[in-house]
FIKEDO-689006 format. One record per residue: residue in three letters; x, y, z of N, C-alpha, C in turn. Coordinates in steps of 0.02 Angstrom, whole numbers, plus 50000, padded with zeros to 5 digits. Layout:
REM FIKEDO-689006
AlaXYZXYZXYZ
...
END
This chain:
REM FIKEDO-689006
Met493725086148639493635088648708493775083048757
Thr494125084548811494285079548862493895081248926
Arg493545076248952493165077249014493485073249069
Ser493595076449125493965073249179493515070249231
Val493725064549257493425061549316493865063749375
Pro493575066849427493995069049483494415063349510
Ser495015064949529495485059849551495285056749618
Val495435050449625495485047449691496155049849717
Ser496155053549771496775056449795496885054349867
Val497455051149879497615048849947498265052149968
Thr498265054950028498855058350055499155054050110
Tyr499815053750111500165049250157500625053250204
Ala500825050050259501165053550313501915054250303
Arg502215050250257502935050350246503315048950311
Ser503145043450344503465041750408504165038950399
Gly504315036550339504965033550326505025026350349
Ala504485023550379504525016850408504655011450356
Ser504365012050296504415006650247505095006650211
Thr505495011850221506145012250187506735011150234
Lys506605010950299507145009950347507315002550352
Ser507955001050364508174994050368508364992250439
Asn508264985850456508464983550522509194981150521
Ala509414977850574510124975850579510314970650527
Leu509824967050500509964962050448509894964850377
Gly509774971350373509704974450307509014973650277
Met508514972050319507834970950295507404977050308
Arg507024979050256506524984150265505914981150299
Glu505444985450319504864983350358504494977550326
Met504364978050262503994972650228504394966250228
Gln505044966750214505464960850210505534957450278
Glu505574961350331505614958650399504984954750416
Gly504404957450397503774953950410503724947450372
Ala503944947450309503924941350269504414936150296
Tyr505004938450318505524933950343505304930250406
Glu504874933550445504624930350506504214924050489
Lys503974923550428503584917750407503994912950364
Arg504654913450368505084909550324505024902050334
Gly504764899850392504704892750404504104889450372
Glu503654893450343503054890550312503234886850248
Gln502924880950239503044877150178502744880550118
Tyr502144883350126501804886850072501654893950096
Leu501974898850065501914905750088501704910250029
Leu501194914150040500954918949991501104925950016
Ile501514929749979501694936549997501314941349951
Lys500874945349982500484950349945500734957249965
Ser501064960549918501404966749934501474970949871
Pro501424977649875501414981949816502074982049778
Pro502064984449716502684985549679503144990149719
Ala503794988949713504314993049745504364992049820
Ser504004987149848504044986049920504604981349940
Gly504944978249891505524974149907505384966649908
Lys504904964349868504744957149868505324952949843
Ser505694955349794506254951349767506774949949821
Arg506964955149857507464954149909507174950149968
Ala506534950949982506224946850035506294939450017
Leu506194937949953506264930949931506984928549941
Met507464932849927508164930849936508304928850009
Phe508074933050056508164931550127507854924750145
Ile507234923750123506864917650140507194911650108
Ala507374912250044507674906650008508334904550040
Leu508744909350059509394907650090509294903950155
Asp508784905850194508644902250256508394895250242
Lys507984894350192507724887750176508294883150152
Leu508764885950115509324881850091509814880150147
Ala509924884850193510414883750246510124880150307
Asn509484881350322509214879050386508604874550382
Gln508314873850323507694870050319507754863850275
Gly508364862150255508474855850221508304855550147
Leu508174861350116508024861250044508664861250003
Lys508624857949945509224857249903509364863349860
Gln508844866049830508934871349781508334876149782
Ala508454882049754507914886949747507834888649672
Ile507224888249648507074889949578506594895849579
Val506814901449550506404907549548506094908049478
Val505434908849477505064908649414504734915449403
Val504894918849348504634925549333504244925449268
Pro503774930149258503354929849198503704931649133
Glu504214935949137504564937849076505304939049090
Lys505714938549038506444938749046506684945149081
Ser506364950849065506604957149092506584957349169
Ile506124953549198506054953549271506594949349304
Gly506914945049266507444940849294508004944849326
Ser508114951049302508654955149330508524957049403
Ser507884956649424507714958149494508034953149542
Phe508264947349515508544942149558509284941049543
Asn509614946249517510334945949508510684945649576
Asp511334944449575511724943949637511614950149682
Glu511554948949747511494954349795511964953049854
Pro512414957849870512874956949927512524958449993
Leu512094954050014511674955250073512084955850137
Thr512674952650139513104953250199513344960350210
Lys513384964050157513594971050160513114975150204
Tyr512494972950208511984976650246511784973150311
Gly512134967750328512024964650393511764957550392
Phe511564954850334511314947950332511904943050335
Trp511764936650348512294931850359512514928150296
Ala512214929650239512424926450176512244931050118
Asp512594930150062512444933850001512004929649955
Trp511624933049914511224929749862511624929649798
Thr511764923649772512144923049710511794918149663
Val511794919949599511544915549546512084915149494
Ala512374909249484512894908549433512614910649365
Pro513014914249325512764916649261512414911449218
Arg512664905349219512364900149177511674898149200
Trp511514899749264510864897749290510354903449291
Asn510534909449269510024914649259509794914149186
Leu509304909849175509094908249106508724914049073
Cys508544919249113508234925149083508744929049042
Asn509384928049055509914931449017510184927048961
Ala509984920748959510264916148910509934917048842
Pro510304916148787510014916648721509564910548706
Gly509164911148654508754905548633508044905848660
Glu507624901148637506934900948657506854896948722
Asp506254897748754506124894448817506204886848812
Gly505944884048757505984876848749506694874248750
Gly507174878148722507864876048720508224876648786
Lys507924880448833508234881448899508054875848948
Val507604871548927507384866148971507974861648989
Asn508414860548942509014856348956509424859349013
Ser509454865949014509834869349068509504868149135
Val508834868149137508484866649200508664859649223
Gly508674854849175508854848049192509554847549220
Ala510024851149188510714851149212510764854149282
Phe510384859349294510384862449360510134857649413
Leu509594853949399509324849249447509824843749466
Glu510284842349419510794837249432511414840149465
Ser511454846749470512064850049496512014851149571
Asp512564853749599512584855549670512474863049680
Asp512344866649627512224873849634511544875049667
Arg511464881149693510894882249738510324886249708
Ala510434890549658509894894949636509864895449560
Leu509254895449534509134896249462508554901049453
Val508594905149399508054909749382507834908249311
Cys507184907549300506924906349232506234909249225
Thr505964909149165505294911849153504764906549170
His504154908949178503594904349188503574899149133
Ala503674901349070503624896749013504164891349017
Thr504784893349031505324888349037505164883249092
Phe504914885749148504744881249203504194876349184
Arg503684878749149503134874249128503404868649083
Phe503824870649034504114865548989504544860549028
Ala504914863149078505354858749116504954853649157
Val504404855949187503984851349225503684846049179
Asp503474848249119503214843449070503744838249053
Arg504364840349045504904835949023505124831249080
Phe505234834049140505564830149193505074827349244
Gly504464829949246503974827349293504004830849361
Ile503464830249398503404833449464503934831049513
Glu504074824449512504524821549561505234824249557
Ala505444826549498506134828949489506274835149531
Phe505754838549555505834844749591505754843849667
Asp505724837649689505644836249761506194839749802
Asp506004842049862506464844949910506784851349886
Arg506414854949846506654861349821506154866949835
Leu506394873049834505964878849840505774881349770
Ile505134882149758504894885249696504614892049715
Ala504914897349692504684904149707504384907049643
Val503744908849646503384911249587503254918649594
Asp503574922649553503474929849554502874931649510
Glu502544937249527501944939549492501434933749489
Phe501244931449548500854925349556500154925949525
His499924932149512499254932949483499214930249412
His499794928349382499774925049317499504917949322
Val499524915249382499274908449394498514908549398
Ser498194903249376497464902649380497274895549396
Ala496724894849433496464888249449496114885049389
Ser496024888949335495704886349275496114880549247
Thr495764875649219496114869849190496534871749130
Asp496394877649101496774879949043497454882949062
Asn497554884249126498164887549148498674882249169
Lys499184881249127499664875749137500064876649202
Leu500284882849215500674884049275500244882549337
Gly499614884649336499164883249392499074875749402
Ala499014872049347498924864749351499544861449381
His500134863749360500754860949388500804862349463
Leu500644868449484500684870049555500194865849596
Ala499614864549568499134860249603499424853249613
Glu499784850749562500104844249568500664844349620
Phe501054849649621501584850249671501294850149742
Ile500754853949751500444854349818500164847549838
Ala499864844049790499584837449804500134832549824
Arg500724832949792501274828449809501604830449875
Asp501614836949889501824839549954502554838049970
Arg502994838749919503704837449931504134843549917
Ile503834849349903504214855449891503954860949937
His504324866449938504084872649969503914877549912
Ile503414881749924503224886849875503194893549909
Val503514898549879503404905549898503104909049838
Ala502494911549846502144915049792502124922449808
Met502284926649758502324933849770501904937649719
Thr501514942549742501114946449696500934953149727
Gly500834958049685500584964549707499834965049701
Ser499514960049670498784960149660498534952949657
Tyr498274950649712498054943649716497344943049687
Phe497254945149626496634944249589496804944749516
Arg496364942249474496484942049402495964946249366
Gly496154948849308495684952849268495104948949241
Asp495184942349233494634938249208494204935449264
Ala494344937549326493964935649386494024928149402
Glu494464924649367494594917649385494954917349452
Ala494854911949489495214911049552495944909649537
Val496404912449577497114911149568497264903949588
Leu497004901749644497094894949668496414891949684
Ala496364885349678495764881949701495724882649777
Pro495114883049806495054884349878495444879449921
His495444872949904495794868149946496554868949942
Asp496804871649884497524873049879497694879549915
Glu497274884549908497394890849941497414890050017
Ala497014885450042496984884250114497644881750142
Arg498074879050098498724876450121499224882150133
Phe499094888050106499574893550109499464897750172
Asp500014899750202500004905050251500164911450212
Ser499844916950229499954922950189500244928550232
Tyr500624932750198500884938850229500674944650184
Thr500304949350213500044954950174500364961450198
Tyr500634965150151500904971850164500524976450116
Thr500144981050143499674984850101500004990750066
Tyr499654993150015499854999349981499915004950031
Tyr499435005250077499445010750126500075010450169
Gln500245004550194500855003850234501465005950193
Gln501495003850130502065005350088502135012850076
Leu501595015950053501635023050035501665027550096
Asn501325025650149501335029650210502035029650241
Gly502425024450227503095023950256503645026650212
Tyr503475029850156503985032750113504295039050145
Glu504865041050118505185047250141504965053250100
His504815052250036504715057849991504005058349962
Leu503755052949934503105053049901502545053849952
Lys502135058949943501615060549992500915059549965
Gln500815060349900500135060349873500105056149809
Leu499575052149804499465048149744498755049449719
Asp498695051249655498055052849624497895047849569
Ile497265045849565497035041449512496495045149474
Gly496595046349408496115050149369495905046649305
Tyr495275047549286495005044749224494735050449181
Phe494895050249117494705055649072494375052849010
Phe493805055548992493455053548931493625058548876
Tyr493755056048816493905060448760493515058148699
Ser493435062748651493135061048587493615062948532
Gly493585059448475494055060648421494685056548431
Ala495255058948405495895055448411496225057348477
Tyr496455052348514496745053748581497365058048576
Ala497765057248523498385061048518498255068548512
Asp497665070348487497505077448482497355080548551
Asp497155076348597496955078748663497455077148718
Ile497995073848701498425071048753498745076448798
Leu498875082348770499185087548811498705090348863
Ala498055088648858497585090848910497715087148975
Val498045081348972498185077549033498925076149043
Leu499335077548992500055076348996500425082849011
Asn500785082849067501195088649085501915086949068
Pro502205090149017502885088548996503405089349051
Ala503235093149103503715094149158503735088149205
Glu503255083549200503235077649243503565071649208
Lys503935067849245504225061649218503645056749206
Thr503555054649144502945051149124503085044849084
Ile502705039549099502675033749055501995033849020
Ile502005034048954501385033848915501305026948884
His500755023648900500595017248867500065018548814
Ile500255017948751499775019148697499335012948690
Pro498755013548656498285007848654498525002148611
Asn498294996148628498414990348587498134991548517
Val498484989148467498284990448398497604987548381
Asn497374982748420496714979648407496154983048445
Ser496314988148486495804991448525495474997048484
Arg494894999148507494535004248469494865011148476
Glu495275012048529495625018548536496195019248487
Ser496445013748461497025013948416496835016348347
Thr497305019948316497215021948246497445016548199
Lys497705011048227497985005248191498675006748162
Asp498945012648175499625014348153500015016948214
Lys500315012248252500625013948315501235018548305
Ile501595017648249502175021948237501965029148227
Arg501425030048189501185036848177500905039948242
Glu500615035848285500365038348349500925041248391
Val501495037648394502075040048431502325046548401
Glu502365046748335502595052848301502125058648317
His501475057248318500985062548332501075065248403
Ile501185060848451501295062948521501915067448524
Ile502455065248491503075069148491502955076048459
Glu502585076148405502435082548371502025087148417
Glu501565084248455501165088348501501595091348556
Leu502125087748575502545090048630503015095748610
Gly503215095948547503675101248527504035099648462
Asp504605102948451504985102148389505525096848398
Trp505515091948353505995086448356506685089048338
Gln507185087448380507865089848371508335084448345
Gly508095078148345508525072748321508535066948371
Thr508955061948358509015056048400509695055848433
Asp509705054748498510345054148534510695047848510
Pro511305048448483511635042548453511835037248504
Val511905039148568512115034348619511515030548647
Thr510995034148667510425031048700509855029148652
Gly509825032548594509265031448548508655035448568
Phe508705039648620508125043748641507985049148589
Gln507345050748581507145056248538507205062748578
Val507495067748547507595074248581507105079248552
Val506715082448597506185087048577506245093448618
Gln506145099148584506135105448620505425108148622
Thr505185109648683504505112148690504465119548674
Ser503865122148670503765129248652504045133948705
Asp504105131448768504385135748820505135134748830
Gly505455131248782506175130448784506435124448821
Gln505995120248849506205114248885506435108848836
Thr506975105448852507215099948810507005093348841
Leu506635089348802506385082948825506765077248792
Arg506925072148833507235066048808506715060548812
Ile506505057948754505945053348750506175046448727
Ala506015041448766506205034548749505615031148714
Asp505715029048652505195025748612505305018248615
Leu504855014748652504875007548656504355004148612
Val504055008148568503525005548523503815003248457
Asp504335006548434504635004848369504864997548369
Asp504654993948317504814986748312505514985248287
Asp505874990348263506554989248239506974986748298
Pro507214980548296507554977648355508184981448374
Val508554984148325509164987848340508994994148379
Lys508494997948355508305004148389508025002748459
Arg507564997848463507244996548527507724993648578
Asp508174989348556508664986548603509134991948631
Arg509314996848588509755002248611509395006448664
Val508755008048650508365012048698508255008148762
Ser508085001748756507964997648815508594996948858
Ala509174996048825509814995548862509975002148898
Ala509825007748865509955014248896509515015348958
Leu508895012848956508455013549013508675009149072
Lys509005003649056509244999049109509945000649134
Asp510275005649104510965007249121511015008649197
Pro511345004349235511375005249308511705011749329
Ser512155014349287512505020649305512035026649303
Gln511445025749270510975031349263510365030649308
Lys510345025349349509755024049389509565029949434
Asn510055033349461509915038949507509965045749473
Asn509985045749406510025051949368509325053849346
Arg509035058749379508345060749363508285063549292
Asp508815066349266508795069649200508955064949142
His509055058449157509245053749104508715053249050
Val508075052949070507525052549022506925056149052
Asp506505058949009505925062749032505255059149021
Ile505185056148963504565052848945504725046148912
Ile504355040948931504425034348899503755032748866
Ile503785030948803503175029048766503225021648752
Ala502725017848775502755010548769502075007948748
Leu502075001448730501444998048714501384991848758
Gly501794986848746501774980848787502314980448840
Met502774985348840503334985248886503224990148944
Ala503714990648989503724995449045503124994549091
Lys502974988149108502424986749154502704982949214
Glu502564976549218502804972549275503554972849282
Gly503774974349341504484973949356504904979649327
Phe504604984249291504984989749261505134994949315
Asp505764996449325505965000549382506255007149358
Trp505855012449362506075019249348505815023549406
Ile506245024549456506005027549518505745034749508
Trp505965038049454505785045049446505095046049415
Cys504765040649393504125041349360503615044649406
Glu503335050249383502825053849421502125052949394
His502085050749331501425050349298501405044249253
Ala500945039649266500825034049222500185035649183
Leu500265036949119499715039049076499545033449027
Thr498945030649033498755024848994498165026648949
Val498215025148885497685026548837497295020048824
Gly496645020348837496225014548826496245009848886
Tyr495705005948894495695001248949496164995548933
Arg496554993448982497034988048971496704981248979
Ala497094976048975496824969248973496464967249037
Ser496664969949093496374967649156496514972649212
Leu496154971749267496274975849326496984974849353
Thr497234968649348497904967449373498424971449332
Glu498304972149267498764976149227498744983449247
Ile498154985949263498094992849287498484993749352
Val498414989049398498774989349462499524989449449
Gln499754985249403500464984949387500714991449357
Ile500314994349312500515000649280500545006249333
Ile500055006549377500065011649430500695010849472
Gly500905004549482501505003249521502135006249492
Arg502125007849427502715010949397502825017949425
Ala502285021149448502335028049472502405028549547
Thr502375022949583502355023349656503035022049689
Arg503575022549650504235022049682504385028549720
Asp504755027849773504965033749813505615036449785
Ala505665043049778506275046049752506345053149779
Pro506955055449789507065062249815506725067449771
Gly506375072049803506045077549767505385075649735
Lys505205069349739504575067049709504045066549763
Thr503615071549768503115071849821502425069649798
Arg502315069549732501645067849706501715063349646
Ala501275058449641501255054049582500535053149561
Arg500425051349498499745050349476499695045249420
Phe499105042249415498935037849360498345040949323
Thr498385041149258497835043749217497655038649164
Asn497005037449157496755032949105496325036949057
Leu496555037448995496165040748942495705035648911
Ile495055036948914494555032248888494145035648834
Ala494055032348777493655035048723492915035048744
Glu492595040748740491895041248758491465037448707
Pro490985033448730490555029848683490205034748636
Asp490185032948573489895037148521489245033948497
Ala488705037848498488055035248478488055032548407
Ala488505035148366488535032948296489015027148286
Glu489335024948340489845019848336489525012948331
Ser489795008748287489505002048278489664997548337
Ala490254998348366490454994048422490264997148489
Val489624998848497489405002148558489514997548619
Thr489374991148611489454986548666490164986448692
Glu490654986448646491354986648667491514993048704
Ala491244998648679491365005048711491075005148781
Val490475002448788490155002248854490564997848901
Asn490804992148877491204987748919491834991148943
Asp492164994948899492774998548919492615003548974
Thr492055006948967491855011849018491735008449085
Leu491385002749084491244999149146491884996549178
Lys492354994249136492994991749163493394997349195
Ala493365003249164493715008949194493435010749262
Ile492765010449267492445011749332492645006549383
Ala492645000149361492844994749407493554995849432
Ala494004997749387494704999049407494735004749457
Ser494335009949446494335015649492494095013549561
Leu493545009849563493275007549627493785003249664
Leu494104998749627494584994249658495194998049684
Met495445002849645496035006449667495895010749728
Glu495285013549733495105017149794495175012449854
Gln494965006249845494995001449899495714999349915
Val496104998249863496794996049871497215001349907
Leu497085007649891497505013049918497295015149988
Ala496695013550008496445015650073496745011450129
Pro496735013950190496935009850247496495003650253
Arg496724998850292496344992650302495804993650354
Phe495254990050346494704990450393494704984450440
Glu494574985750504494444980450552493764981950583
Phe493264977850567492594978950591492454974550652
Lys492044977150697491814973250754491104975250771
Pro490704970650799490014972450818490014977850872
Lys489514982050868489464987250919489144984350981
Arg489494985151038489244982651102489334988051155
Pro488904988351203488974993451256489634993051294
Thr489924987051296490534986051335491164987951296
Asn491104989551232491694991251193492044997451222
Val492694997151224493085002851248493645004351199
Ala493885010351200494435012251156495085009251182
Thr495555008351137496225006251156496705011951147
Asp497275011651181497765016951175498045017351104
Asp497995011951065498285011850999497885015950949
Phe497255017450965496825020750916496685027950936
Asp496695032250886496545039350896495795040350884
Tyr495425041850937494705042750929494525050250927
Gly495015054450916494855061450909494815065050976
Pro494685071550973494665075551035494095073151080
Gly494245073251145493725071351193493705064051210
Gly494145060051179494155052951195493585049151164
Tyr493455043251191492975038551162492305038951197
Asp491775040051159491095040151185490685035451142
Pro490485029551168490125024651127489505027551095
Gly489215032751124488615035751094488765040351036
Lys489385042451030489555047450980490075045150930
Cys490525040850951491105039250909491165031750899
Asn491155029550837491195022350824491755020650776
Val492255025150771492805023750726493455026450755
Gly493985022450750494645024650770495135023050715
Phe495685026750712496175025650659496875025150689
His497225019850669497905018750690498365020550632
Glu498705026250638499105028950583499665024250562
Glu500045021750610500635017750593500445011250559
Arg499935007950585499715001650555499285002750494
Gly499025008750485498585010050428497935006050433
Val497615006250492497015002250505496465006650534
Phe495865006250505495265008950536494945003450578
Gln494775005050639494385000550681493685003550688
Ile493184999950663492515002750658492004998050688
Glu491545000850728491004996850757490384997250713
Ile490054991550701489454991350660488924987250697
Lys488354990150708487804986750742487544981150698
Gly487444975250729487164969650692487654965850649
Leu488294967450655488804964150614488904956850634
Thr488924952450585489074945450597489834944450600
Glu490084941450652490794940250659490994933550627
Pro491574933250595491814926850568492004922250625
Lys491894915750614492034910850666492644906650652
Ser492684903850592493244899350576493884903350565
Pro494464900350576495094903850563495154906350492
Glu494894902550443494944904650373494504910850361
Ala493904910950389493474916850380493774922950414
Val494074921950472494414927450506494974930150463
Arg495364925650433495914927750389495664931650329
Ile495124929350298494844932750239494614939750258
Cys494264940350314494014946850335494594951550354
Arg495134948750377495704952850397496154954750338
Glu496234950150290496744951150238496494951250166
Asp495924948050152495744946950082495114950550059
Leu494894955650095494284959150073494364962250005
Asn494964964749989495064967749923494984962649867
Glu495174956349881495094951249829494344949849818
Val493964949949872493234948949866492934954749827
Ile493134960849845492874966749812493064966849738
Ala493664964549722493884964149652493414959749612
Ser493214954049639492744949649605492064953049595
Phe491854956749645491194960049643491184965649591
Val491684970049592491664975649545491814973649473
Gln492074967549464492164965049396491554961249370
Asp491064960349413490454956649393490014961349351
Lys489964959849286489624964449240488904965649259
Arg488554960449278487844961249295487764965949355
Ser488224965349403488184969649462488294976949444
Ile488824978249408488994985249394488504988449345
Glu488244984449298487744987149251487114989149288
Arg486884984749332486274986349369486394991949419
Gly486974991849452487124996949502487165003949472
Leu487365004349409487445010849377486815013149340
Phe486445008449310485935010649261485235007749272
Asp485115004049325484445001449338484105006049389
Glu483655010249365483335015149409482885011849461
Glu482665005749448482225002249495482614997649542
Leu483264998049540483674993649581483534994449655
Val483464988949690483464988849763484174986949783
Pro484544991449816485264990149829485414983349859
Glu484964980849902485094974449934485174968749883
Glu484884969649823484974964449772485704963649753
Leu486074969149757486794968849744487184967049807
Thr487044970749860487454970049921487344963349956
Gln486734960549950486594954149982486574948349932
Val486164948949881486064943249836486664942149791
Arg486854947349753487394946349704488064945149738
Leu488234949349787488864948449822488854941849861
Gly488274940149889488224933749925488374927849880
Lys488114928149818488244922749770488984922349752
Ile489304928049742490014928149725490424925049781
Ile490254926549843490624923949900490504916349908
Lys489894914149896489764906849899490194903149848
Asp490254905949788490654902749736491394903149752
Lys491604908649782492314909749794492564905849855
Phe492134905149905492334901749967491824896249985
Pro491764891149944491264885949956491394881950020
Glu492014882150044492174878250103491924881550168
Leu491734887950165491474891350224490744889550235
Asp490524889250298489814887950310489424894450298
Asp488754893850301488324899550284488464905650327
Glu488584904550392488694910150437489344913750421
Asp489864910050407490504913150389490464916550321
Gln490104913650274490014917050209489654923650219
Glu489154923750263488804930050276489264935050311
Ala489694932650355490164937150389490634940350338
Val490894936450292491344939050240490964944150197
Arg490344942550179489954947150138489864953850173
Gln489674953550237489554959750274490194963850280
His490754960650293491384964350299491584967450232
Ala491484963750178491684966350112491254972250091
Ile490604971750099490174977250078490264983350123
Ala490404982050187490544987750232491174991450210
Ala491704987650193492324990850171492214994850107
Leu491854991850058491744995249994491315001450003
Asn490765000850038490305006550043490575012050089
Leu490955010250140491265015450181491775019450141
Thr492165015950099492655019450058492315023950007
Gln491755021549978491395025549929491095031849961
Gln490795031050020490505036850054491055041750075
Ala491615039050096492185043250116492445047150056
Ala492485043749997492725047149937492255052849918
Arg491605051749926491125057149911491245063149956
Ile491355061850020491485067350067492155070650051
Ala492645066650032493325069250020493345073949961
Val492935072549908492955076949850492385082049851
Gly491915081249897491355085849902490775083549860
Asp490175085549879489575083449844489545086049773
Asp489915091449759489915094049690490455090849648
Arg490765085549674491285081649640491905085749627
Glu492005091049663492615095049657493025093949721
Pro493695093749714494105092449774493985097549829
Ser493915095149890493835099549948494495100749981
Ala494615106750003495255108450034495325104750100
Asn495925102250111496115099350176495665093550198
Thr495375089950151494955084150168495215078050132
Ala495445073250169495735067250139495255061450147
Leu495415055850115495005049850118494925047550191
Ile495455047950229495435045850299494925050150338
Asp494955056750326494485061150360493775059750337
Gly493705057650274493045056050248492725050150283
Val493125044950296492865039150333492655041250403
Arg493085045050436492925047450504492275051450504
Lys492215056050455491645060550454490995056750441
Phe491035051950394490425048150379490205044150440
Ala490685040850472490515036850531490245041250588
Met490525047250595490305051650649489615054650633
Asp489505056450569488865059450550488285054550558
Val488415048150541487895043150546487725041650619
Arg488205042850662488135041850734488145034450754
Glu487755030350719487755023250736487705019250672
Leu488275016650649488275012550589487945005850604
Asp487515003650559487254996850565487274993550497
Ile487304986950496487414983350434486814984050387
Asp486214984850414485634985850370485694992450332
Leu485934997550366486035004050333486555003350277
Ile487094999850292487634999050242487384995050182
Asp486964989850195486694985850140486224989950096
Arg485954995450122485484999450083485825004750040
Ile486495004750040486875009449999487075006049934
Asn486905008949877487125006249813487875007349806
Pro488275002049803489005002949802489265006249739
Phe488835006749688489045009949626488745016849617
Gly488395019249669488065025649664488535031449654
Glu489115031449689489585036849682489915036849613
Ala490025030849586490315030349519489835033349468
Tyr489185032249477488705035149430488705042749435
Ala488775045249496488785052549505489365055649466
Ile489925052049464490505054449426490345054349351
Leu490085048649328489925048049256489435053449233
Ala488925054549273488405059349254488695066349248
Lys489235067649284489525074449282490055075149228
Thr490345069449207490925069949162490795067349091
Met490295063049083490145060449016489595064848985
Ser489615065848920489095069948888488425066548896
Glu487895070548896487225067848907487035062648855
Asp487215063948792487055059148739487405052548749
Ser488045052848768488425046648779488155042748838
Leu487975046348891487705043048950487055039448933
Lys486625042748894486005039648873486145033548830
Gln486645034148787486825028548743487045022448784
Val487455023648835487685018148877487085015048914
Ala486665019248943486085016748979485625012648934
Ala485525015048873485085011548826485375004748806
Ala486025004648795486354998348774486294993148829
Ile486344995248892486294990548948485574988548959
Ala485114993348953484404991748964484154986748912
Ala484424987148850484194982848796484324975448809
Lys484844974048849485004966948863484844964948934
Arg484484969148970484314967549039483844961549041
Thr483984957049086483584950949091483204950749157
Ser482704946549160482334945649221482754941449269
Leu482464939949326482824936049377483064929349350
Thr483684927749365483934921049348483714916249403
Leu483784909749389483624904649438484034905649502
Glu484684907049494485124907749552484914913849594
Glu484734919349559484534925349596483874924149633
Ala483404920649600482774919149632482874914649693
Lys483334909849687483474905349742483764909249801
Glu484234913849787484544917649841484034922249874
Leu483584925249835483064929349863482594925249907
Ala482454919049885482034914549925482364912949992
Val483024911849990483404910650052483344916650099
Arg483414922650070483354928750110482644929350138
Ala482144927250099481454927550123481344922850183
Val481664917050181481624912350238481944915450300
Arg482514918850291482834922250348482384927750375
Phe482054931250329481594936550349481044933750393
Lys480764927950373480234924750411480484922650480
Lys481094920050482481384917850545481454923750593
Asp481654929650566481754935550608481104938950627
Arg480624938950580480014943050590479384938950604
Gly479424932350594478834928250606478334928250550
Arg478504930950493478064931050434478484931450371
Leu478184929350315478534929850251478514937050225
Pro478984938950182478954945550152478314946550112
Ser478064952650113477434954150079477564957550011
Ile477204955249961477274958049894476994965149890
Ser476584967049940476284973749941476614978349992
Ser477174976250019477514980250069477734986950041
Thr477774991950083478034998550062478794998450058
Asp479104993250088479834992650087480054989050023
Ala480464992249982480654989549917481024982949923
Trp481444982249974481834976049982481374970250002
Glu480894971650045480414966450064480014964150003
Arg479784968949962479414967149901479854962749855
Arg480494964649850480924960949804481044953849829
Met481114952849895481174946149922480554942049907
Ala479964945149914479344941649900479304939749826
Glu479504944249782479504942749710479984937049695
Gly480584937249726481074931949714480834925249738
Ala480514925049797480254918749824479714915949778
Ala479274920349753478754918149707479054915549642
Ala479574918949616479894916749555480234909949565
Phe480514908949624480844902549638480334896849639
Val479754898149668479224893149668479024891449597
Arg478974896549553478804895249483479334890949449
Phe479984892549462480524888549434480454881249455
Lys480274880049518480194873249542479594869849510
Asp479044873549504478434870749473478554868849400
Glu478994872649367479144871349297479674865949289
Gly479914863349345480414858049342481114860449326
Arg481244866949336481904869749320482374869649379
Tyr482124867249437482554866549496482344860349533
Glu482824856149550482674850049586483094849749650
END
């Protein structure tokens, strides 16, 4: 039996803005990035299919022609993505130069292992040619061989930048830190998700501060399409073998990429070939293999003929033929070329199939970033494609299962991905303190009747994809860096929060939870660790902005699907934000802090997971629940001091207010830690 989690569903205006080109042949995203071409260190955060590769070409050509750089080196995570940087006749569309990479310098197309291509990098550095493309691995080996200084006065462009980490174990991250310290190169970093699945920082704070960033949101991208209007995100729990249930979520009439589970995961049967065969058998009668493309041909019970590309088979001859057929440029605009692609480790980052309407993934993947990348396979714009969706099939925890902890972790990760994607897909928030003097601007639509500070505290700018919302008691950021974080990086903060296991476990299954423990203490600690260079006031401003964005989106999602968790007619996420803000009449930060940010996720679980499984998950988490840690007690003590400053007294352990009691308990626990010599 398959149980569905109602989709996160976002509807877009199809304004066409993100696909139109200016006189230089630049789309909206590329034009915005090009305006920052003079920055020495530039971070481009933009969704899949928004044109990051071509944006880099425009920027690199300007740096080579006008900024005194000798060469451009483009670094990609895997060979297949290297094709994104093939020659482009940019002058044909209005630009003043073409992008060209001599065949010998596109090392992603060269035979041999990465280590053997290092000599080619050395030869390129000695040449007068201008552009080289290689993998992250080749670049790491080359830096090890030739040293940091050999790359002076060059542009290093790093695609899929979320592969970088500030961890000492990440070699590429370590090399980039050295480059920044030497300060003799330019760096353009590009990513669709500036966060990592392991919650490690991508860059150290002092290095990140050197970058100027350009952010183009999912909302801007999808809202500006010509064809795609709706994107749905759905999670489904199943019991038994997933292949038996797959047709409950797979519509053979939709162009679909199916990612089967890793062979080491609990969802896998450990026989990936048989899993593919089983899926094909469920779809219909096998008719044979196309001798040209290698696609499997299947006829469904209703007479439809499906062409299925199998990228799971390890036979190199078979897989190379299928892979080549999928990349055939003459078939790029042929919607009928292939119907379903079945993959395991392929067809993720950089895979371009514009007709994909459904990305169906079995089992939780390695990280949130991988989920974002997979969803990106379905968000290309294409004629006749008005709706796209991502579905994650998750094995329901089994009370008799030995690996209950693993099952629970997968469930929590799926919830985290859902929460994050709701945030990524929503319009951007701009918060400001509520003041009597605030007035509406012509740029914002405040609904019928105009702006009334007593009734309306939210406006929405359709073209920019921005909510402007007033919140009473909101702390404003002061430093330029804090302002930038609140304007551009709230999703990165939220990603760290929803990946924090202790937070999500308590938010979902601790019946005695006081929400402020998560919204103030836990999130506050995450922000202190993530942005240590900010002062206390700016850290608090970032915290308030992040929790406001997360909780407003969650409350809006509840309104959008209805309290019974069923989709409501004609109610979108945008309308949900408006309605929540209007119903509350006066948003204040204390009210927002009192909302459990995981409450809506629990409502979904309670409705979609079997009662026995839900109890099993709750029991597994309760069994390992711990008392206050030293850090949590310290943060509660800090909050208690603020409480005294505001109220003239310390929090009372006998208060009727749960948050005040918890602050008092935390302060007392912190005193005990100090008395025991555990804090100095």
